[in-house]
C-alpha positions in Angstrom: 0.0 0.0 0.0 1.4 3.4 -0.9 1.9 6.0 1.8 -0.5 9.0 1.9 1.3 12.2 0.8 -1.6 14.5 1.5 -0.1 15.9 4.7 2.9 17.2 2.7 0.6 19.3 0.6 -1.4 20.6 3.5 -0.3 23.5 5.6 -2.3 25.8 7.9 -5.6 24.9 6.3 -4.4 25.2 2.8 -4.4 22.3 0.4 -1.4 23.0 -1.8 -1.9 19.8 -3.8 -4.8 21.4 -5.5 -2.5 23.9 -7.2 0.8 21.9 -7.5 0.8 22.3 -11.3 0.8 26.1 -10.9 4.1 26.0 -9.0 5.6 23.7 -11.5 4.6 25.9 -14.5 6.1 29.2 -13.3 9.5 30.8 -14.0 10.9 32.4 -10.9 11.1 35.2 -9.9 7.5 35.9 -10.6 5.1 38.7 -9.6 1.7 38.2 -8.0 0.2 39.9 -11.1 1.9 37.3 -13.4 0.5 34.4 -11.3 -3.0 36.0 -11.5 -2.6 36.5 -15.3 -1.6 32.9 -15.9 -3.6 31.1 -13.2 -6.1 33.5 -11.7 -9.1 31.2 -12.2 -7.5 28.2 -10.4 -8.9 27.6 -7.0 -7.0 26.7 -3.8 -8.7 24.1 -1.7 -9.0 25.0 2.1 -9.9 22.6 4.9 -12.0 25.1 6.9 -13.5 27.2 4.2 -14.7 27.1 0.6 -12.0 27.1 -2.1 -10.6 30.5 -3.0 -9.5 31.6 -6.5 -5.9 32.7 -6.9 -7.3 36.0 -8.5 -9.2 36.7 -5.3 -6.3 35.8 -3.0 -3.8 38.1 -4.8 -6.2 41.0 -5.4 -4.2 44.1 -4.7 -0.8 42.3 -4.5 0.2 43.7 -7.9 4.0 43.8 -8.2 4.9 41.7 -5.2 7.6 39.4 -6.3 8.4 35.8 -5.3 11.9 34.5 -5.8 11.1 30.8 -5.5 8.3 28.3 -5.0 8.9 28.4 -1.3 8.4 32.2 -1.2 5.2 31.9 -3.3 3.8 29.2 -0.9 4.6 31.5 2.0 3.0 34.4 0.2 -0.2 32.4 -0.3 -0.2 31.5 3.4 0.3 35.1 4.4 -2.6 36.3 2.2 -5.1 33.7 3.2 -8.2 35.0 4.9 -8.3 34.1 8.6 -11.1 31.5 8.1 -8.7 29.3 6.1 -6.7 28.5 9.2 -9.4 26.9 11.2 -10.2 27.8 14.8 -8.5 31.0 15.9 -6.3 31.0 19.0 -6.9 27.2 19.4 -4.3 25.2 21.2 -4.3 21.6 22.3 -2.2 22.6 25.3 -3.6 23.2 28.7 -3.3 26.8 30.1 -0.2 25.7 32.1 1.6 24.9 28.9 1.5 21.1 29.2 0.2 18.9 26.5 -2.7 16.7 27.3 -1.4 13.5 29.1 1.6 15.3 30.6 0.0 15.8 33.9 2.2 15.9 37.0 2.2 12.3 38.3 3.6 13.3 41.7 0.2 14.3 43.1 
């Protein structure tokens, strides 16, 4: 059975696998405007919200430049609306900073 690669293409509520071909087809450095011109209608899948079109995500970004695929991915994360990330200010840690199951056993 093949391993599931979906976690590698998922970060902060964004499913990068849905636009992997966009990254592969670009020549870097690239501006946000050029990404919109070439791929503006492509949609990025999100786990906690409806898909968002690249055109909508980069609206107003204009001449912002990305030197590499890694920079473009980070730019996408930076421009994502808050609802893409999931529950805001959620932590699986207790208020004392311990993870669940790390309780003090000396009690």
